[in-house]
C-alpha positions as a Markdown table, in Angstrom:
| # | Residue | x | y | z |
|---|---|---|---|---|
| 1 | Met | 0.0 | 0.0 | 0.0 |
| 2 | Arg | 1.2 | 3.5 | -0.9 |
| 3 | Ile | 0.0 | 6.5 | 1.0 |
| 4 | Leu | 0.7 | 10.2 | 0.1 |
| 5 | Val | 0.6 | 12.9 | 2.8 |
| 6 | His | 0.4 | 16.7 | 2.3 |
| 7 | Thr | -0.5 | 19.2 | 5.0 |
| 8 | Thr | -0.3 | 22.8 | 3.9 |
| 9 | Gly | 1.0 | 25.1 | 6.6 |
| 10 | Ser | 2.6 | 22.4 | 8.7 |
| 11 | Ser | 5.1 | 19.6 | 8.5 |
| 12 | Pro | 3.7 | 16.3 | 7.3 |
| 13 | Asp | 6.2 | 14.3 | 9.4 |
| 14 | Pro | 4.1 | 13.8 | 12.5 |
| 15 | Trp | 1.3 | 12.5 | 10.3 |
| 16 | Ile | 3.6 | 10.2 | 8.4 |
| 17 | Ala | 4.9 | 8.7 | 11.7 |
| 18 | Glu | 1.3 | 8.1 | 13.0 |
| 19 | Ile | 0.3 | 6.5 | 9.7 |
| 20 | Arg | 3.3 | 4.2 | 9.7 |
| 21 | Asn | 2.3 | 3.0 | 13.2 |
| 22 | Glu | -1.1 | 2.0 | 11.7 |
| 23 | Phe | 0.4 | 0.5 | 8.5 |
| 24 | Pro | 4.0 | -0.6 | 9.2 |
| 25 | Gln | 4.2 | -2.4 | 5.8 |
| 26 | Ala | 2.9 | 0.6 | 3.8 |
| 27 | Gln | 5.0 | 3.0 | 1.8 |
| 28 | Val | 4.2 | 6.4 | 3.3 |
| 29 | Arg | 5.7 | 9.5 | 1.8 |
| 30 | Ala | 5.2 | 13.3 | 1.7 |
| 31 | Trp | 4.0 | 14.7 | -1.6 |
| 32 | His | 6.2 | 17.3 | -3.3 |
| 33 | Glu | 5.6 | 19.0 | -6.6 |
| 34 | Gly | 6.5 | 16.8 | -9.4 |
| 35 | Asp | 5.8 | 13.6 | -7.5 |
| 36 | Asn | 4.0 | 11.5 | -10.1 |
| 37 | Asp | 4.7 | 8.0 | -8.6 |
| 38 | Leu | 1.6 | 6.0 | -8.1 |
| 39 | Ala | -0.2 | 5.9 | -4.8 |
| 40 | Asp | -3.3 | 4.2 | -3.3 |
| 41 | Tyr | -4.5 | 6.8 | -0.8 |
| 42 | Ala | -3.8 | 10.5 | 0.1 |
| 43 | Ile | -4.2 | 12.1 | 3.5 |
| 44 | Val | -4.3 | 15.9 | 3.1 |
| 45 | Trp | -5.0 | 19.3 | 4.4 |
| 46 | Lys | -5.6 | 22.1 | 1.8 |
| 47 | Pro | -3.8 | 20.2 | -1.0 |
| 48 | Pro | -2.8 | 22.0 | -4.2 |
| 49 | Leu | -4.9 | 21.1 | -7.2 |
| 50 | Ala | -1.8 | 19.8 | -9.0 |
| 51 | Met | -1.4 | 17.0 | -6.4 |
| 52 | Leu | -4.9 | 15.7 | -7.0 |
| 53 | Gln | -4.8 | 16.1 | -10.8 |
| 54 | Gln | -1.5 | 14.1 | -10.9 |
| 55 | His | -3.0 | 11.3 | -8.9 |
| 56 | Ser | -6.3 | 10.4 | -10.4 |
| 57 | Glu | -5.4 | 6.8 | -9.6 |
| 58 | Leu | -6.1 | 7.3 | -5.9 |
| 59 | Lys | -8.7 | 5.1 | -4.3 |
| 60 | Ala | -9.6 | 7.9 | -1.9 |
| 61 | Val | -8.4 | 11.3 | -0.6 |
| 62 | Phe | -8.9 | 11.8 | 3.2 |
| 63 | Asn | -9.3 | 15.4 | 4.4 |
| 64 | Val | -8.0 | 15.9 | 8.0 |
| 65 | Gly | -10.0 | 19.0 | 8.9 |
| 66 | Ala | -13.7 | 19.5 | 9.6 |
| 67 | Gly | -14.4 | 21.3 | 6.3 |
| 68 | Val | -13.7 | 20.1 | 2.8 |
| 69 | Asp | -14.3 | 23.5 | 1.0 |
| 70 | Ala | -10.6 | 23.9 | 0.2 |
| 71 | Ile | -10.9 | 20.7 | -2.0 |
| 72 | Val | -14.5 | 21.0 | -3.3 |
| 73 | Glu | -13.8 | 24.5 | -4.5 |
| 74 | Phe | -11.6 | 23.0 | -7.3 |
| 75 | Gly | -14.9 | 21.8 | -8.9 |
| 76 | Asp | -14.6 | 20.2 | -12.3 |
| 77 | Ala | -10.8 | 20.6 | -12.3 |
| 78 | Leu | -10.7 | 17.6 | -9.9 |
| 79 | Pro | -10.5 | 14.1 | -11.3 |
| 80 | Lys | -14.1 | 13.0 | -11.9 |
| 81 | Asp | -14.1 | 9.8 | -10.0 |
| 82 | Leu | -11.8 | 10.7 | -7.1 |
| 83 | Pro | -13.5 | 10.0 | -3.8 |
| 84 | Ile | -13.0 | 12.7 | -1.2 |
| 85 | Val | -13.6 | 11.6 | 2.4 |
| 86 | Arg | -14.2 | 13.9 | 5.4 |
| 87 | Leu | -13.6 | 13.0 | 9.0 |
| 88 | Asp | -16.5 | 12.0 | 11.2 |
| 89 | Asp | -15.8 | 14.1 | 14.2 |
| 90 | Ala | -12.5 | 12.6 | 15.3 |
| 91 | Gly | -12.6 | 14.4 | 18.6 |
| 92 | Met | -13.6 | 17.8 | 17.1 |
| 93 | Gly | -17.2 | 17.5 | 18.3 |
| 94 | Val | -16.4 | 17.7 | 22.0 |
| 95 | Gln | -14.1 | 20.6 | 21.5 |
| 96 | Met | -16.7 | 22.5 | 19.4 |
| 97 | Ala | -19.3 | 21.8 | 22.1 |
| 98 | Glu | -17.0 | 23.1 | 24.8 |
| 99 | Tyr | -16.3 | 26.3 | 22.9 |
| 100 | Val | -20.0 | 27.0 | 22.0 |
| 101 | Thr | -21.2 | 26.1 | 25.5 |
| 102 | His | -18.8 | 28.5 | 27.0 |
| 103 | Ala | -19.8 | 31.3 | 24.7 |
| 104 | Val | -23.6 | 30.7 | 25.3 |
| 105 | Leu | -23.1 | 30.6 | 29.1 |
| 106 | Arg | -21.0 | 33.7 | 29.0 |
| 107 | Tyr | -23.9 | 35.6 | 27.3 |
| 108 | Phe | -26.6 | 34.0 | 29.4 |
| 109 | Arg | -24.9 | 34.8 | 32.7 |
| 110 | Arg | -24.0 | 38.3 | 31.2 |
| 111 | Leu | -20.3 | 37.7 | 31.9 |
| 112 | Asn | -19.4 | 39.7 | 28.8 |
| 113 | Glu | -21.1 | 42.7 | 30.3 |
| 114 | Phe | -19.5 | 42.2 | 33.7 |
| 115 | Asp | -16.1 | 42.1 | 31.9 |
| 116 | Met | -16.8 | 45.5 | 30.4 |
| 117 | Gln | -17.8 | 46.8 | 33.8 |
| 118 | Asn | -14.6 | 45.5 | 35.2 |
| 119 | Arg | -12.6 | 47.5 | 32.7 |
| 120 | Ala | -14.6 | 50.6 | 33.7 |
| 121 | Ala | -14.2 | 49.9 | 37.5 |
| 122 | Gln | -18.0 | 49.6 | 37.8 |
| 123 | Trp | -19.8 | 47.5 | 40.4 |
| 124 | Arg | -23.4 | 47.0 | 39.2 |
| 125 | Phe | -25.9 | 44.2 | 39.4 |
| 126 | Leu | -27.3 | 43.0 | 36.1 |
| 127 | Lys | -30.5 | 40.9 | 36.2 |
| 128 | Pro | -29.9 | 37.5 | 34.7 |
| 129 | His | -31.6 | 36.5 | 31.5 |
| 130 | Asp | -34.7 | 34.3 | 31.6 |
| 131 | Lys | -33.6 | 30.9 | 30.3 |
| 132 | Lys | -37.0 | 30.0 | 28.8 |
| 133 | Asn | -36.6 | 33.1 | 26.6 |
| 134 | Phe | -32.9 | 32.3 | 25.8 |
| 135 | Ala | -33.3 | 29.8 | 23.0 |
| 136 | Val | -30.2 | 28.7 | 21.2 |
| 137 | Gly | -30.5 | 28.2 | 17.4 |
| 138 | Ile | -28.0 | 25.9 | 15.8 |
| 139 | Leu | -27.6 | 26.5 | 12.1 |
| 140 | Gly | -26.4 | 23.1 | 10.8 |
| 141 | Leu | -27.5 | 19.8 | 12.3 |
| 142 | Gly | -24.6 | 17.6 | 11.2 |
| 143 | Val | -22.3 | 15.7 | 13.5 |
| 144 | Leu | -20.9 | 18.8 | 15.1 |
| 145 | Gly | -24.3 | 20.6 | 15.4 |
| 146 | Thr | -26.0 | 17.7 | 17.1 |
| 147 | Gln | -23.1 | 17.4 | 19.6 |
| 148 | Ile | -23.5 | 21.1 | 20.4 |
| 149 | Ala | -27.2 | 20.6 | 20.8 |
| 150 | Arg | -26.7 | 17.8 | 23.3 |
| 151 | Ala | -24.2 | 19.7 | 25.3 |
| 152 | Leu | -26.5 | 22.8 | 25.6 |
| 153 | Ala | -29.6 | 20.7 | 26.4 |
| 154 | His | -27.8 | 19.6 | 29.6 |
| 155 | Phe | -28.1 | 23.2 | 30.9 |
| 156 | Gly | -31.8 | 23.3 | 30.1 |
| 157 | Phe | -31.7 | 25.8 | 27.2 |
| 158 | Pro | -34.5 | 25.6 | 24.6 |
| 159 | Ile | -32.7 | 24.3 | 21.5 |
| 160 | Asn | -33.7 | 25.1 | 17.9 |
| 161 | Gly | -32.0 | 23.6 | 14.9 |
| 162 | Trp | -32.0 | 24.3 | 11.2 |
| 163 | Ser | -30.8 | 22.1 | 8.4 |
| 164 | Arg | -31.1 | 22.0 | 4.6 |
| 165 | Thr | -33.3 | 18.9 | 4.7 |
| 166 | Lys | -35.7 | 17.8 | 7.3 |
| 167 | Lys | -34.2 | 16.1 | 10.4 |
| 168 | Asp | -35.4 | 14.8 | 13.7 |
| 169 | Val | -33.0 | 15.3 | 16.6 |
| 170 | Pro | -34.2 | 14.4 | 20.1 |
| 171 | Gly | -34.7 | 17.5 | 22.3 |
| 172 | Val | -34.3 | 19.9 | 19.3 |
| 173 | Arg | -37.1 | 21.9 | 17.7 |
| 174 | Cys | -36.1 | 21.3 | 14.1 |
| 175 | Tyr | -36.7 | 23.5 | 11.1 |
| 176 | Ser | -35.6 | 22.9 | 7.5 |
| 177 | Gly | -35.2 | 24.4 | 4.1 |
| 178 | Pro | -35.7 | 28.0 | 3.0 |
| 179 | Ala | -39.3 | 28.0 | 4.3 |
| 180 | Gly | -38.2 | 27.1 | 7.8 |
| 181 | Leu | -35.3 | 29.6 | 8.1 |
| 182 | Asp | -37.3 | 32.7 | 8.9 |
| 183 | Glu | -39.2 | 31.1 | 11.8 |
| 184 | Phe | -36.0 | 29.5 | 13.1 |
| 185 | Leu | -34.3 | 32.9 | 13.2 |
| 186 | Arg | -37.3 | 34.6 | 14.8 |
| 187 | Val | -37.4 | 32.3 | 17.8 |
| 188 | Ser | -33.6 | 32.0 | 18.4 |
| 189 | Arg | -31.9 | 34.4 | 20.9 |
| 190 | Val | -28.5 | 32.9 | 20.2 |
| 191 | Leu | -27.5 | 31.9 | 16.7 |
| 192 | Val | -24.7 | 29.3 | 16.3 |
| 193 | Cys | -23.3 | 28.7 | 12.8 |
| 194 | Val | -21.8 | 25.3 | 12.2 |
| 195 | Leu | -22.8 | 25.0 | 8.5 |
| 196 | Pro | -20.5 | 23.5 | 5.9 |
| 197 | Leu | -19.3 | 26.2 | 3.4 |
| 198 | Thr | -20.9 | 25.8 | 0.0 |
| 199 | Ala | -22.0 | 28.1 | -2.8 |
| 200 | Glu | -25.4 | 28.3 | -1.1 |
| 201 | Thr | -24.2 | 29.1 | 2.4 |
| 202 | Ala | -21.4 | 31.6 | 1.6 |
| 203 | Gly | -22.5 | 35.0 | 2.7 |
| 204 | Leu | -25.7 | 33.6 | 4.4 |
| 205 | Leu | -25.1 | 35.5 | 7.6 |
| 206 | Asn | -25.9 | 38.9 | 6.1 |
| 207 | Glu | -27.9 | 41.9 | 7.3 |
| 208 | Leu | -31.2 | 40.5 | 6.0 |
| 209 | Val | -30.8 | 37.2 | 7.7 |
| 210 | Leu | -29.2 | 38.4 | 11.0 |
| 211 | Gly | -31.8 | 41.2 | 11.1 |
| 212 | Lys | -34.5 | 38.5 | 11.5 |
| 213 | Leu | -33.1 | 37.5 | 14.9 |
| 214 | Pro | -34.8 | 39.0 | 17.9 |
| 215 | Gln | -33.5 | 42.4 | 19.1 |
| 216 | Gly | -30.5 | 41.9 | 21.4 |
| 217 | Ala | -29.6 | 38.5 | 19.9 |
| 218 | Tyr | -26.1 | 37.0 | 20.0 |
| 219 | Val | -24.1 | 35.4 | 17.1 |
| 220 | Ile | -21.5 | 32.7 | 17.4 |
| 221 | Asn | -19.7 | 31.6 | 14.2 |
| 222 | Val | -17.5 | 28.5 | 14.4 |
| 223 | Ala | -18.0 | 27.3 | 10.8 |
| 224 | Arg | -16.2 | 29.4 | 8.1 |
| 225 | Gly | -15.4 | 33.1 | 7.8 |
| 226 | Ala | -17.0 | 33.2 | 4.4 |
| 227 | His | -20.4 | 32.5 | 5.9 |
| 228 | Leu | -20.5 | 35.9 | 7.5 |
| 229 | Val | -20.8 | 39.3 | 5.8 |
| 230 | Glu | -18.5 | 41.1 | 8.3 |
| 231 | Glu | -19.6 | 44.6 | 7.5 |
| 232 | Asp | -23.2 | 43.7 | 8.0 |
| 233 | Leu | -22.5 | 42.1 | 11.4 |
| 234 | Leu | -20.6 | 45.2 | 12.5 |
| 235 | Lys | -23.4 | 47.4 | 11.5 |
| 236 | Leu | -26.0 | 45.4 | 13.5 |
| 237 | Val | -23.8 | 45.3 | 16.6 |
| 238 | Gln | -23.2 | 49.0 | 16.5 |
| 239 | Asn | -26.9 | 49.8 | 16.0 |
| 240 | Gly | -27.8 | 47.5 | 18.9 |
| 241 | His | -29.8 | 44.8 | 17.1 |
| 242 | Ile | -27.0 | 42.2 | 17.8 |
| 243 | Ala | -25.9 | 42.5 | 21.4 |
| 244 | Gly | -22.7 | 40.6 | 20.9 |
| 245 | Ala | -20.8 | 38.1 | 18.7 |
| 246 | Thr | -18.2 | 35.5 | 19.3 |
| 247 | Leu | -16.2 | 34.7 | 16.2 |
| 248 | Asp | -13.6 | 32.0 | 15.7 |
| 249 | Val | -13.3 | 32.2 | 11.9 |
| 250 | Phe | -12.9 | 35.1 | 9.4 |
| 251 | Arg | -12.7 | 35.9 | 5.7 |
| 252 | Glu | -9.0 | 36.7 | 6.1 |
| 253 | Glu | -6.9 | 34.8 | 8.6 |
| 254 | Pro | -5.0 | 36.0 | 10.6 |
| 255 | Leu | -7.4 | 38.8 | 11.1 |
| 256 | Pro | -5.6 | 42.0 | 10.1 |
| 257 | Pro | -4.6 | 44.4 | 12.9 |
| 258 | Ala | -6.6 | 47.2 | 11.2 |
| 259 | His | -9.8 | 45.2 | 11.0 |
| 260 | Pro | -12.7 | 47.1 | 12.8 |
| 261 | Phe | -13.7 | 44.0 | 14.8 |
| 262 | Trp | -10.6 | 44.5 | 17.0 |
| 263 | Gln | -12.0 | 47.9 | 18.1 |
| 264 | Glu | -15.5 | 46.6 | 18.9 |
| 265 | Ser | -15.7 | 45.4 | 22.5 |
| 266 | Arg | -18.9 | 43.5 | 21.9 |
| 267 | Ile | -17.2 | 41.2 | 19.4 |
| 268 | Thr | -15.0 | 38.4 | 20.9 |
| 269 | Ile | -12.3 | 37.1 | 18.6 |
| 270 | Thr | -10.5 | 33.8 | 18.8 |
| 271 | Pro | -7.9 | 32.6 | 16.3 |
| 272 | His | -9.7 | 29.6 | 14.7 |
| 273 | Ile | -9.2 | 27.4 | 17.7 |
| 274 | Ala | -12.8 | 26.2 | 18.4 |
| 275 | Ala | -11.9 | 22.6 | 17.3 |
| 276 | Leu | -8.4 | 21.5 | 16.5 |
| 277 | Thr | -7.6 | 18.4 | 14.6 |
| 278 | Leu | -6.5 | 15.6 | 16.9 |
| 279 | Arg | -3.9 | 13.8 | 14.9 |
| 280 | Gly | -4.1 | 10.4 | 16.7 |
| 281 | Asp | -7.9 | 10.2 | 16.6 |
| 282 | Ser | -7.9 | 11.3 | 13.0 |
| 283 | Val | -5.3 | 8.8 | 11.8 |
| 284 | Arg | -7.1 | 6.0 | 13.7 |
| 285 | Gln | -10.4 | 6.9 | 12.0 |
| 286 | Ile | -8.7 | 7.2 | 8.5 |
| 287 | Ala | -6.9 | 3.9 | 9.0 |
| 288 | Gly | -10.2 | 2.2 | 9.9 |
| 289 | Lys | -11.7 | 3.5 | 6.7 |
| 290 | Ile | -8.8 | 2.4 | 4.6 |
| 291 | Arg | -9.0 | -1.1 | 6.0 |
| 292 | Ala | -12.8 | -1.1 | 5.2 |
| 293 | Leu | -12.1 | 0.0 | 1.6 |
| 294 | Glu | -9.4 | -2.7 | 1.2 |
| 295 | Arg | -12.0 | -5.2 | 2.3 |
| 296 | Gly | -14.4 | -3.9 | -0.3 |
| 297 | Glu | -16.8 | -2.4 | 2.3 |
| 298 | Pro | -18.6 | 0.9 | 2.1 |
| 299 | Ile | -17.5 | 3.8 | 4.3 |
| 300 | Ala | -19.2 | 6.9 | 5.7 |
| 301 | Gly | -18.0 | 10.4 | 5.0 |
| 302 | Ile | -17.7 | 10.4 | 1.2 |
| 303 | Val | -18.3 | 14.0 | 0.1 |
| 304 | Asp | -21.1 | 14.8 | -2.3 |
| 305 | Arg | -19.4 | 17.3 | -4.6 |
| 306 | Ile | -22.7 | 18.9 | -5.7 |
| 307 | Arg | -23.8 | 19.6 | -2.1 |
| 308 | Gly | -20.3 | 20.5 | -1.1 |
| 309 | Tyr | -20.0 | 18.3 | 2.0 |
């Protein structure tokens, strides 16, 4: 078995070592430009198009991050029959649930406002929010979205969920499709975006959509920066319709020092750390799928290129 590895922005060596632990007899190598030697599988993060075009013989390409948009965006330039496989959680769901739960509780307990009072040396009581009127709306009910819903349900928050197609998630009031989006927004005090990035979802969080949230709503984006029209969010925060936002992803990363978000105290910024890829968990999952493919068995996580996830 021959396995290619390419991880843009970081060394592939730790991945190669983990993969060799799973497949001691395999030939595992880092891909470099001009490498046209045959391979069976590729394990990648943000691979260059040339790599995939030069290896149309691959049985599957495994993406080691939560989103596959960096591959799917190549569109028809990709080899037609090349399967792209995404991770099924691999430890990211728990991290995402931790991050979002912290952000929701921070707004619910008004800790963001107490923090601003601290900076101004103010000692002032703020009445807590009413939990029954503090519904959390999760935009995207895939693996990560459902884990977030379960975590928040533990604290007794009303949970709404929206997905492209109809779903039934225990403990979640589910909405679906364009027809269900407006009502979902209207009844959600906190909006959490965990959607995959596709042509349909890019720019979805704009002034029109965010304006349908209740006055004083909160926005949490842990999906992709391209989901959010940043200028629209800033406008809605500054006019008071959105009370605060917690953002882990941005159109440009790192976020430039001159970006106006840095100057807005009601916007909390983190550097794309909501859920980090856990190398050991990821390699074990990928190894299991490779073994299944070698046995001729079907696997979960094959990306639908038309849907984009």
